[in-house]
Residue frames as a rotation matrix with the C-alpha (Angstrom) as fourth column:
MET 1
-0.399 -0.378 0.836 -21.77
-0.762 -0.370 -0.531 7.57
0.510 -0.849 -0.141 -21.37
LYS 2
-0.536 0.204 -0.819 -22.02
0.327 0.945 0.021 4.52
0.778 -0.257 -0.573 -19.09
THR 3
-0.124 0.612 0.781 -24.83
-0.727 -0.592 0.349 4.65
0.676 -0.524 0.518 -16.53
ALA 4
-0.914 -0.293 0.281 -25.39
-0.404 0.587 -0.701 2.88
0.041 -0.754 -0.655 -13.28
ASN 5
-0.800 0.546 0.248 -27.89
0.399 0.794 -0.458 0.03
-0.447 -0.268 -0.853 -13.39
SER 6
-0.440 0.627 0.643 -30.09
0.799 -0.053 0.599 1.72
0.409 0.778 -0.477 -16.02
THR 7
0.330 0.459 -0.825 -30.63
0.734 -0.674 -0.082 4.85
-0.594 -0.578 -0.560 -13.85
ASN 8
0.842 -0.064 0.536 -29.90
0.332 -0.721 -0.608 8.37
0.426 0.689 -0.586 -15.16
ILE 9
0.782 -0.617 -0.090 -26.79
-0.181 -0.363 0.914 8.54
-0.597 -0.698 -0.396 -13.03
LYS 10
0.847 -0.527 -0.062 -23.77
-0.012 0.099 -0.995 9.20
0.531 0.844 0.077 -15.27
TYR 11
0.596 -0.726 -0.344 -20.29
0.747 0.344 0.569 8.26
-0.294 -0.596 0.747 -14.28
ASN 12
-0.396 -0.918 -0.013 -17.49
0.870 -0.380 0.313 10.80
-0.293 0.113 0.950 -14.16
LYS 13
-0.575 0.268 0.773 -19.86
0.332 -0.787 0.520 13.67
0.748 0.556 0.363 -14.61
TRP 14
-0.981 0.194 0.013 -21.55
-0.103 -0.465 -0.880 16.04
-0.164 -0.864 0.476 -12.08
PHE 15
-0.339 0.939 0.048 -25.24
0.252 0.042 0.967 15.47
0.906 0.340 -0.251 -11.53
SER 16
-0.550 0.274 0.789 -27.68
-0.755 -0.566 -0.330 16.57
0.356 -0.777 0.518 -8.87
VAL 17
-0.941 0.220 -0.257 -29.19
0.289 0.918 -0.273 14.02
0.176 -0.331 -0.927 -6.46
TYR 18
-0.577 0.754 -0.316 -32.22
-0.061 -0.425 -0.903 16.27
-0.815 -0.502 0.291 -6.26
ILE 19
-0.693 0.324 -0.645 -33.24
-0.696 -0.066 0.715 15.41
0.189 0.944 0.271 -9.88
ASN 20
0.086 0.835 0.543 -36.66
-0.934 0.258 -0.249 13.69
-0.348 -0.485 0.802 -9.32
ASP 21
0.765 0.229 -0.602 -36.08
-0.493 0.809 -0.319 10.71
0.414 0.541 0.732 -11.68
VAL 22
-0.269 -0.894 -0.357 -32.54
-0.198 0.414 -0.888 9.92
0.943 -0.168 -0.289 -10.21
LYS 23
-0.707 -0.042 0.706 -33.72
-0.696 -0.136 -0.705 10.42
0.126 -0.990 0.067 -6.61
GLY 24
0.350 0.916 0.196 -36.92
-0.931 0.363 -0.030 8.43
-0.099 -0.172 0.980 -7.02
HIS 25
0.589 -0.136 -0.797 -35.14
-0.305 0.876 -0.375 5.44
0.749 0.463 0.474 -8.59
ALA 26
-0.457 -0.887 -0.059 -32.34
-0.209 0.172 -0.963 5.56
0.864 -0.428 -0.265 -6.09
LEU 27
-0.506 0.321 0.801 -34.65
-0.859 -0.107 -0.500 5.71
-0.074 -0.941 0.330 -3.02
LYS 28
0.633 0.773 -0.037 -36.76
-0.774 0.634 -0.001 2.85
0.022 0.029 0.999 -4.26
LYS 29
0.343 -0.616 -0.709 -33.55
-0.102 0.726 -0.680 0.73
0.934 0.306 0.186 -4.91
ILE 30
-0.600 -0.643 0.476 -32.16
-0.481 -0.186 -0.857 1.67
0.639 -0.743 -0.198 -1.45
GLN 31
-0.042 0.659 0.751 -35.35
-0.983 0.107 -0.149 0.60
-0.179 -0.745 0.643 0.27
LYS 32
0.814 0.353 -0.462 -35.38
-0.461 0.875 -0.144 -2.69
0.353 0.330 0.875 -1.48
ILE 33
-0.028 -0.944 -0.330 -31.72
-0.112 0.331 -0.937 -3.25
0.993 0.011 -0.115 -0.63
ASN 34
-0.613 -0.193 0.766 -32.30
-0.721 -0.259 -0.642 -2.40
0.323 -0.946 0.020 3.04
ASN 35
0.519 0.792 0.321 -35.10
-0.855 0.492 0.165 -4.99
-0.027 -0.360 0.932 3.25
TYR 36
0.692 -0.404 -0.598 -32.66
0.028 0.843 -0.537 -7.59
0.721 0.355 0.595 1.94
ILE 37
-0.344 -0.865 0.366 -29.90
-0.394 -0.220 -0.892 -6.27
0.852 -0.451 -0.265 4.39
LYS 38
-0.051 0.319 0.946 -32.12
-0.998 -0.055 -0.036 -6.95
0.041 -0.946 0.321 7.38
LYS 39
0.903 0.418 -0.096 -32.66
-0.426 0.901 -0.087 -10.51
0.050 0.120 0.992 6.26
VAL 40
0.448 -0.838 -0.310 -28.95
-0.008 0.343 -0.939 -10.94
0.894 0.424 0.147 5.57
ASN 41
-0.430 -0.718 0.547 -27.69
-0.475 -0.335 -0.814 -9.66
0.768 -0.609 -0.197 8.85
ASN 42
0.032 0.478 0.878 -30.01
-0.967 0.237 -0.093 -11.88
-0.252 -0.846 0.469 10.83
ALA 43
0.905 0.294 -0.308 -29.02
-0.397 0.845 -0.359 -14.99
0.154 0.447 0.881 8.91
ASP 44
0.481 -0.793 0.372 -26.23
0.160 0.497 0.853 -17.54
-0.862 -0.351 0.366 9.14
ILE 45
-0.347 -0.761 -0.548 -23.43
-0.366 -0.428 0.826 -17.26
-0.863 0.487 -0.131 6.57
ASN 46
-0.860 0.017 0.510 -24.72
0.423 0.583 0.694 -19.73
-0.285 0.812 -0.509 4.02
LYS 47
0.133 0.988 0.073 -28.30
0.930 -0.099 -0.353 -18.24
-0.342 0.114 -0.933 4.16
ALA 48
0.343 -0.056 -0.938 -26.92
0.077 -0.993 0.088 -14.76
-0.936 -0.102 -0.336 4.04
ASN 49
-0.686 -0.712 -0.147 -24.90
-0.160 -0.049 0.986 -15.55
-0.709 0.700 -0.080 0.94
THR 50
-0.566 0.600 0.565 -27.98
0.813 0.520 0.262 -16.98
-0.137 0.607 -0.783 -0.78
ILE 51
0.469 0.799 -0.376 -29.92
0.714 -0.594 -0.371 -13.88
-0.520 -0.094 -0.849 0.01
ILE 52
-0.007 -0.559 -0.829 -27.10
-0.169 -0.816 0.552 -11.46
-0.986 0.144 -0.089 -1.22
LYS 53
-0.747 -0.347 0.567 -27.09
0.409 0.433 0.803 -13.27
-0.524 0.832 -0.182 -4.57
ASN 54
0.111 0.941 0.320 -30.41
0.946 -0.001 -0.324 -11.62
-0.304 0.339 -0.890 -5.28
PHE 55
0.933 0.338 -0.124 -29.08
0.305 -0.925 -0.225 -8.12
-0.191 0.172 -0.966 -5.53
ILE 56
0.312 -0.809 -0.498 -25.33
-0.750 -0.531 0.393 -8.22
-0.583 0.251 -0.773 -6.36
LYS 57
0.764 -0.083 -0.640 -23.39
-0.459 0.627 -0.630 -10.30
0.453 0.775 0.441 -8.97
MET 58
0.352 -0.567 0.745 -21.44
-0.681 0.391 0.619 -13.14
-0.642 -0.725 -0.248 -7.49
GLY 59
-0.002 -0.372 -0.928 -19.12
-0.951 0.287 -0.113 -15.33
0.309 0.883 -0.354 -9.68
GLY 60
0.738 0.283 -0.613 -19.30
-0.152 0.954 0.258 -18.40
0.658 -0.098 0.747 -7.53
ASN 61
0.291 -0.566 -0.771 -17.61
0.799 0.588 -0.130 -19.89
0.527 -0.578 0.623 -4.50
ASN 62
-0.299 -0.274 0.914 -17.80
-0.171 -0.927 -0.334 -16.52
0.939 -0.257 0.230 -2.72
ILE 63
-0.063 0.262 -0.963 -17.94
0.940 0.340 0.031 -16.10
0.335 -0.903 -0.268 1.04
ILE 64
-0.295 0.121 0.948 -19.50
-0.166 -0.983 0.074 -12.93
0.941 -0.135 0.311 2.54
ILE 65
-0.575 0.062 -0.816 -19.45
0.787 0.316 -0.530 -12.80
0.225 -0.947 -0.231 6.41
PRO 66
0.268 0.726 0.634 -22.45
0.349 -0.686 0.638 -10.66
0.898 0.050 -0.437 7.53
PRO 67
0.435 0.857 -0.274 -23.29
0.385 -0.453 -0.804 -8.02
-0.814 0.244 -0.528 8.39
PHE 68
-0.557 -0.524 0.644 -23.04
0.784 -0.076 0.616 -6.71
-0.274 0.848 0.454 4.86
TYR 69
0.231 0.652 -0.722 -24.04
0.366 -0.746 -0.556 -3.25
-0.901 -0.136 -0.411 3.63
CYS 70
-0.812 -0.388 0.435 -24.52
0.568 -0.355 0.743 -1.67
-0.133 0.851 0.509 0.20
SER 71
-0.532 0.574 -0.622 -26.66
-0.178 -0.794 -0.581 1.12
-0.828 -0.198 0.525 -1.20
MET 72
0.045 0.514 -0.857 -27.62
-0.907 -0.339 -0.251 0.36
-0.419 0.788 0.451 -4.81
GLY 73
0.642 0.189 0.743 -26.57
-0.019 0.973 -0.232 -3.24
-0.767 0.135 0.628 -5.60
ASN 74
0.903 -0.326 -0.281 -23.82
-0.355 -0.196 -0.914 -2.19
0.243 0.925 -0.292 -8.04
VAL 75
0.104 -0.828 0.551 -21.33
-0.869 0.194 0.455 -4.64
-0.484 -0.526 -0.699 -6.70
GLU 76
0.771 0.082 -0.631 -19.66
-0.498 0.697 -0.517 -7.50
0.397 0.713 0.578 -8.62
LEU 77
0.275 -0.718 0.639 -17.58
-0.711 0.296 0.638 -10.19
-0.647 -0.630 -0.429 -7.14
GLY 78
-0.018 -0.435 -0.900 -15.29
-0.867 0.455 -0.203 -12.45
0.498 0.777 -0.385 -9.10
ARG 79
0.688 0.304 -0.658 -15.02
-0.032 0.919 0.392 -16.16
0.725 -0.249 0.643 -8.27
HIS 80
0.240 -0.484 -0.841 -13.59
0.835 0.544 -0.075 -17.24
0.494 -0.685 0.535 -4.91
THR 81
-0.467 -0.408 0.784 -13.67
-0.007 -0.886 -0.464 -13.63
0.884 -0.223 0.411 -3.57
LYS 82
-0.062 0.332 -0.941 -14.20
0.929 0.364 0.067 -13.37
0.365 -0.870 -0.331 0.21
LEU 83
-0.135 0.082 0.987 -15.51
-0.175 -0.983 0.058 -10.32
0.975 -0.165 0.147 2.19
GLY 84
-0.851 -0.204 -0.484 -15.11
0.443 0.214 -0.870 -9.89
0.281 -0.955 -0.092 5.91
SER 85
0.009 0.908 -0.418 -17.81
1.000 -0.014 -0.009 -8.73
-0.014 -0.418 -0.908 8.24
HIS 86
0.442 0.422 -0.791 -19.20
0.532 -0.834 -0.148 -5.14
-0.722 -0.356 -0.593 8.28
CYS 87
-0.743 -0.597 0.301 -17.95
0.577 -0.345 0.740 -4.20
-0.338 0.724 0.601 4.77
PHE 88
0.234 0.789 -0.568 -19.79
0.307 -0.615 -0.727 -1.17
-0.923 -0.004 -0.386 3.40
PHE 89
-0.655 -0.377 0.655 -20.31
0.717 -0.036 0.696 -0.26
-0.239 0.925 0.295 -0.25
TRP 90
0.095 0.608 -0.788 -21.55
-0.017 -0.791 -0.612 3.15
-0.995 0.072 -0.064 -1.30
ASP 91
-0.665 -0.477 0.575 -22.00
0.390 0.434 0.812 1.85
-0.637 0.764 -0.102 -4.80
VAL 92
0.382 0.688 -0.617 -23.77
-0.204 -0.589 -0.782 4.56
-0.901 0.425 -0.085 -6.77
ALA 93
0.282 -0.382 -0.880 -21.22
-0.933 0.102 -0.344 3.64
0.221 0.919 -0.327 -9.51
GLU 94
0.786 0.024 -0.617 -20.00
-0.112 0.988 -0.105 0.06
0.608 0.152 0.780 -10.07
ILE 95
0.195 -0.811 0.552 -17.57
-0.954 -0.025 0.300 -1.66
-0.230 -0.584 -0.778 -7.68
VAL 96
0.799 0.083 -0.596 -15.98
-0.446 0.746 -0.495 -4.56
0.403 0.661 0.633 -9.45
PHE 97
0.225 -0.722 0.654 -13.76
-0.738 0.311 0.599 -7.23
-0.636 -0.618 -0.463 -7.76
GLY 98
-0.107 -0.402 -0.909 -11.57
-0.844 0.520 -0.130 -9.78
0.525 0.754 -0.395 -9.65
GLU 99
0.658 0.273 -0.702 -11.07
-0.054 0.946 0.318 -13.43
0.751 -0.172 0.637 -8.67
HIS 100
0.262 -0.556 -0.789 -9.51
0.844 0.529 -0.092 -14.66
0.468 -0.641 0.608 -5.37
VAL 101
-0.283 -0.282 0.916 -9.74
-0.191 -0.920 -0.343 -11.27
0.940 -0.272 0.207 -3.73
TRP 102
-0.162 0.152 -0.975 -9.61
0.930 0.354 -0.099 -11.14
0.330 -0.923 -0.199 0.11
VAL 103
-0.165 0.153 0.974 -11.23
-0.076 -0.987 0.142 -8.25
0.983 -0.050 0.174 1.84
GLY 104
-0.811 -0.189 -0.554 -10.79
0.493 0.289 -0.821 -7.87
0.315 -0.938 -0.141 5.57
PRO 105
0.075 0.899 -0.431 -13.55
0.997 -0.070 0.028 -6.65
-0.005 -0.432 -0.902 7.99
ASN 106
0.367 0.211 -0.906 -14.75
0.500 -0.866 0.001 -3.05
-0.784 -0.453 -0.423 8.17
CYS 107
-0.761 -0.611 0.219 -13.57
0.513 -0.358 0.780 -2.09
-0.398 0.706 0.586 4.67
CYS 108
0.264 0.853 -0.451 -15.40
0.263 -0.514 -0.817 0.77
-0.928 0.096 -0.360 3.00
PHE 109
-0.669 -0.358 0.652 -15.74
0.703 -0.021 0.710 1.49
-0.241 0.934 0.265 -0.72
TYR 110
0.126 0.656 -0.744 -17.13
0.257 -0.746 -0.614 5.02
-0.958 -0.113 -0.263 -1.68
THR 111
-0.281 -0.188 0.941 -17.94
0.941 0.137 0.309 5.81
-0.187 0.973 0.139 -5.35
THR 112
0.600 0.615 0.512 -19.25
0.721 -0.693 -0.013 9.28
0.346 0.377 -0.859 -4.97
HIS 113
-0.534 -0.820 -0.208 -17.36
0.846 -0.518 -0.130 12.59
-0.001 -0.246 0.969 -4.88
HIS 114
0.598 0.778 -0.192 -18.72
0.786 -0.616 -0.047 15.94
-0.155 -0.122 -0.980 -3.82
PRO 115
0.427 -0.400 0.811 -17.70
0.391 -0.728 -0.564 19.46
0.816 0.558 -0.154 -5.01
MET 116
-0.482 -0.689 -0.542 -15.22
0.851 -0.218 -0.478 21.42
0.211 -0.692 0.691 -2.97
ASP 117
-0.812 0.257 0.524 -17.50
-0.184 -0.965 0.188 24.45
0.554 0.056 0.830 -3.41
ALA 118
-0.910 0.412 -0.040 -20.00
0.164 0.269 -0.949 24.62
-0.380 -0.871 -0.312 -0.57
GLU 119
-0.220 0.871 -0.439 -22.86
-0.728 -0.446 -0.521 26.12
-0.649 0.205 0.732 -2.66
ARG 120
-0.247 0.164 -0.955 -22.62
-0.819 0.491 0.296 23.29
0.517 0.856 0.013 -5.19
ARG 121
-0.949 -0.087 -0.304 -22.64
0.102 0.826 -0.555 20.80
0.300 -0.558 -0.774 -2.35
LYS 122
-0.622 0.779 -0.075 -25.87
-0.119 -0.188 -0.975 22.40
-0.774 -0.598 0.210 -0.97
ALA 123
-0.051 0.667 -0.744 -27.37
-0.969 -0.212 -0.124 22.12
-0.241 0.714 0.657 -4.45
GLY 124
0.530 0.399 0.748 -26.84
-0.453 0.879 -0.148 18.39
-0.717 -0.261 0.646 -4.25
TYR 125
0.673 -0.324 -0.665 -24.21
-0.672 0.110 -0.733 17.85
0.311 0.940 -0.143 -6.79
VAL 126
0.289 -0.617 0.732 -22.12
-0.354 0.641 0.681 14.60
-0.889 -0.456 -0.033 -6.73
MET 127
0.159 -0.395 -0.905 -19.98
-0.961 0.149 -0.234 12.73
0.227 0.906 -0.356 -9.14
ALA 128
0.779 0.114 0.617 -19.97
-0.327 0.913 0.245 8.83
-0.535 -0.392 0.748 -9.35
LYS 129
0.078 -0.857 -0.509 -16.64
-0.971 0.051 -0.235 7.18
0.227 0.512 -0.828 -10.15
PRO 130
0.855 0.256 -0.451 -16.38
-0.219 0.967 0.134 3.31
0.470 -0.016 0.882 -10.48
ILE 131
0.200 -0.780 0.593 -13.95
-0.887 0.113 0.448 1.29
-0.417 -0.615 -0.669 -8.32
LYS 132
0.743 0.018 -0.669 -12.02
-0.387 0.827 -0.408 -1.67
0.545 0.562 0.622 -9.72
ILE 133
0.269 -0.594 0.758 -10.14
-0.784 0.323 0.531 -4.27
-0.560 -0.737 -0.379 -7.67
GLY 134
-0.017 -0.351 -0.936 -7.88
-0.894 0.424 -0.143 -6.67
0.447 0.835 -0.321 -9.63
ASP 135
0.667 0.255 -0.700 -7.39
-0.104 0.962 0.251 -10.51
0.738 -0.094 0.668 -9.15
SER 136
0.365 -0.490 -0.792 -5.76
0.772 0.634 -0.037 -11.85
0.520 -0.598 0.610 -5.96
VAL 137
-0.261 -0.340 0.903 -5.67
-0.273 -0.871 -0.407 -8.57
0.926 -0.353 0.135 -4.18
TRP 138
-0.059 0.236 -0.970 -5.68
0.928 0.372 0.034 -8.65
0.369 -0.898 -0.241 -0.30
LEU 139
-0.031 0.150 0.988 -7.15
-0.191 -0.971 0.141 -5.69
0.981 -0.184 0.059 1.51
GLY 140
-0.807 -0.204 -0.554 -6.45
0.450 0.396 -0.801 -5.68
0.382 -0.896 -0.228 5.21
GLY 141
-0.086 0.853 -0.515 -9.03
0.996 0.081 -0.033 -4.70
0.014 -0.516 -0.856 7.73
SER 142
0.422 0.403 -0.812 -10.56
0.538 -0.833 -0.134 -1.15
-0.730 -0.380 -0.568 7.77
VAL 143
-0.756 -0.616 0.223 -9.20
0.520 -0.358 0.776 -0.18
-0.398 0.702 0.591 4.37
VAL 144
0.270 0.818 -0.507 -11.02
0.187 -0.562 -0.806 2.74
-0.944 0.123 -0.305 2.76
VAL 145
-0.571 -0.402 0.715 -11.14
0.736 0.134 0.663 2.87
-0.363 0.906 0.220 -1.04
CYS 146
-0.278 0.432 -0.858 -12.13
-0.070 -0.900 -0.431 6.31
-0.958 -0.060 0.280 -2.54
PRO 147
0.677 0.735 -0.040 -13.98
-0.055 -0.003 -0.998 7.11
-0.734 0.678 0.038 -5.78
GLY 148
0.857 -0.187 -0.479 -12.45
-0.511 -0.197 -0.837 6.15
0.063 0.962 -0.264 -9.13
VAL 149
0.006 -0.939 0.343 -9.64
-0.913 0.135 0.386 4.07
-0.409 -0.315 -0.857 -7.66
SER 150
0.819 0.093 -0.566 -8.26
-0.329 0.884 -0.331 0.92
0.469 0.458 0.755 -9.30
ILE 151
0.238 -0.708 0.665 -5.97
-0.792 0.254 0.555 -1.59
-0.562 -0.659 -0.501 -7.54
GLY 152
0.052 -0.376 -0.925 -3.80
-0.916 0.351 -0.195 -3.85
0.398 0.857 -0.326 -9.67
ASP 153
0.723 0.253 -0.642 -3.63
-0.167 0.967 0.193 -7.69
0.670 -0.032 0.742 -9.53
ASN 154
0.337 -0.562 -0.756 -1.78
0.666 0.710 -0.231 -9.42
0.666 -0.426 0.613 -6.62
THR 155
-0.360 -0.439 0.823 -1.37
-0.159 -0.841 -0.517 -6.17
0.919 -0.317 0.233 -4.64
VAL 156
-0.099 0.214 -0.972 -1.52
0.928 0.374 -0.012 -6.15
0.360 -0.902 -0.236 -0.79
VAL 157
-0.044 0.101 0.994 -2.99
-0.133 -0.987 0.094 -3.09
0.990 -0.128 0.057 0.98
GLY 158
-0.847 -0.301 -0.438 -2.16
0.364 0.271 -0.891 -2.78
0.387 -0.914 -0.120 4.73
ALA 159
-0.011 0.865 -0.502 -4.91
0.972 0.127 0.198 -2.45
0.235 -0.486 -0.842 7.30
GLY 160
0.241 0.257 -0.936 -6.25
0.682 -0.731 -0.025 1.00
-0.691 -0.632 -0.352 7.94
SER 161
-0.743 -0.663 0.092 -5.13
0.500 -0.457 0.736 2.43
-0.446 0.593 0.671 4.69
VAL 162
0.376 0.829 -0.415 -7.01
0.131 -0.490 -0.862 5.14
-0.917 0.270 -0.293 2.79
VAL 163
-0.421 -0.539 0.729 -6.62
0.687 0.335 0.645 4.55
-0.592 0.773 0.229 -0.87
THR 164
0.281 0.494 -0.823 -7.11
-0.015 -0.855 -0.518 7.84
-0.960 0.158 -0.233 -2.78
LYS 165
0.153 -0.277 -0.948 -5.17
-0.953 -0.296 -0.067 7.06
-0.262 0.914 -0.310 -6.06
ASN 166
0.846 0.188 -0.498 -4.63
-0.400 0.842 -0.362 4.08
0.351 0.506 0.788 -8.25
ILE 167
0.232 -0.732 0.641 -2.29
-0.698 0.333 0.633 1.39
-0.677 -0.595 -0.434 -6.86
PRO 168
-0.015 -0.260 -0.966 -0.32
-0.948 0.310 -0.069 -0.77
0.318 0.914 -0.251 -9.44
ALA 169
0.859 0.301 -0.414 -0.17
-0.221 0.948 0.231 -4.55
0.462 -0.106 0.881 -9.54
ASN 170
0.484 -0.690 -0.538 2.28
0.611 0.706 -0.357 -6.68
0.626 -0.156 0.764 -7.53
VAL 171
-0.457 -0.660 0.596 3.12
-0.105 -0.625 -0.773 -4.13
0.883 -0.416 0.216 -4.73
LEU 172
-0.129 0.356 -0.926 2.66
0.984 0.162 -0.075 -3.71
0.123 -0.920 -0.371 -0.95
ALA 173
-0.455 0.061 0.888 0.95
0.159 -0.976 0.148 -0.45
0.876 0.209 0.435 -0.22
ALA 174
0.070 0.518 -0.853 -0.19
0.981 0.119 0.152 1.24
0.180 -0.847 -0.500 3.02
GLY 175
-0.819 -0.383 -0.427 -0.80
0.530 -0.790 -0.308 4.47
-0.219 -0.478 0.850 4.78
ASN 176
0.452 0.889 -0.079 -3.01
0.850 -0.456 -0.263 7.52
-0.270 0.051 -0.962 4.78
PRO 177
0.546 0.642 -0.538 -2.86
-0.798 0.204 -0.567 8.42
-0.254 0.739 0.624 2.00
CYS 178
0.708 -0.242 0.663 -1.96
0.160 0.970 0.183 4.94
-0.688 -0.024 0.725 0.73
LYS 179
0.470 -0.633 -0.615 1.44
-0.880 -0.390 -0.271 4.70
-0.068 0.669 -0.741 -1.00
VAL 180
0.797 -0.244 -0.553 3.52
-0.010 0.909 -0.416 1.91
0.604 0.337 0.722 -2.49
ILE 181
0.745 -0.541 0.390 6.07
-0.504 -0.075 0.860 0.57
-0.436 -0.838 -0.329 -0.08
ARG 182
-0.481 -0.876 -0.025 7.79
-0.614 0.316 0.723 -2.01
-0.626 0.363 -0.690 -2.22
LYS 183
-0.068 0.348 -0.935 7.29
-0.890 0.403 0.215 -4.47
0.451 0.847 0.282 -5.00
LEU 184
0.304 0.168 0.938 6.10
-0.623 0.779 0.062 -8.01
-0.721 -0.603 0.342 -4.28
GLU 185
-0.768 -0.511 -0.385 7.67
-0.637 0.554 0.536 -11.09
-0.061 0.657 -0.751 -5.98
THR 186
0.480 0.842 -0.245 5.35
-0.856 0.511 0.081 -13.70
0.193 0.171 0.966 -7.38
SER 187
0.552 -0.235 0.800 5.91
-0.288 0.847 0.447 -17.36
-0.783 -0.477 0.400 -6.55
LYS 188
0.887 -0.229 0.402 7.04
0.463 0.458 -0.759 -17.92
-0.010 0.859 0.512 -10.10
THR 189
0.598 -0.715 0.361 9.70
-0.351 -0.639 -0.685 -15.10
0.720 0.283 -0.633 -9.87
ALA 190
0.387 -0.447 0.807 10.93
-0.899 0.013 0.438 -16.38
-0.206 -0.895 -0.396 -6.47
ARG 191
0.693 -0.162 0.703 11.24
0.101 0.987 0.128 -20.01
-0.714 -0.018 0.700 -7.68
GLY 192
0.863 -0.408 0.297 13.10
0.287 -0.088 -0.954 -18.76
0.415 0.909 0.041 -10.85
ARG 193
0.448 -0.747 0.491 15.69
-0.702 -0.634 -0.324 -16.83
0.553 -0.200 -0.808 -8.80
VAL 194
0.436 -0.270 0.859 16.22
-0.707 0.487 0.512 -19.67
-0.557 -0.831 0.022 -6.34
GLY 195
0.851 -0.054 0.522 16.72
0.307 0.858 -0.413 -22.03
-0.425 0.512 0.747 -9.26
SER 196
0.781 -0.567 0.263 19.22
0.034 -0.382 -0.924 -19.80
0.624 0.730 -0.279 -10.90
SER 197
0.311 -0.647 0.696 21.26
-0.938 -0.327 0.115 -19.41
0.153 -0.689 -0.709 -7.65
ALA 198
0.563 -0.088 0.822 21.24
-0.389 0.849 0.357 -23.11
-0.730 -0.520 0.443 -7.18
ARG 199
0.917 -0.240 0.317 22.59
0.396 0.475 -0.786 -23.70
0.039 0.847 0.531 -10.76
ALA 200
0.645 -0.694 0.321 25.28
-0.454 -0.685 -0.570 -21.12
0.615 0.222 -0.757 -10.16
């Protein structure tokens, strides 16, 4: 079973946040992250990005516009991925971005799910599910991505959408809940069709 950053938090399985070893590790990590966040959000963009490299994985040529918020440091950015301001990552499980991803401001990524049963919620049970964002995805401002969601390569998600289920590659999707609106043509497909029409 994959675990989050060497903690005892297991993905896709219920666990209690009141377990001492999980809670203790998480609190120490959150405190450390929060100390970094204060520095990030009071810094210029270049200095902020240098600070952020200390606690998340960055592939290179990334731009993160502060303020930036995360809880555990389980975020990985592919090369050339850009994050708008005020993005929030509740990253108990991993949140992994591909290359050339554009993320608008105020986007939120939540990796924890709580039981529908009130008694189990009061007992502190949660489930952590990783989020995966493919290459060349564009997320408009204020998009919310829910636990366990994957978004395929080249897909565009409209501003304000709430993504509760997987979204395939090469589509335009939007809404609450987010749904596929139509397929998107790649530049290669469009050039090929134009070329065929010209020859005809």
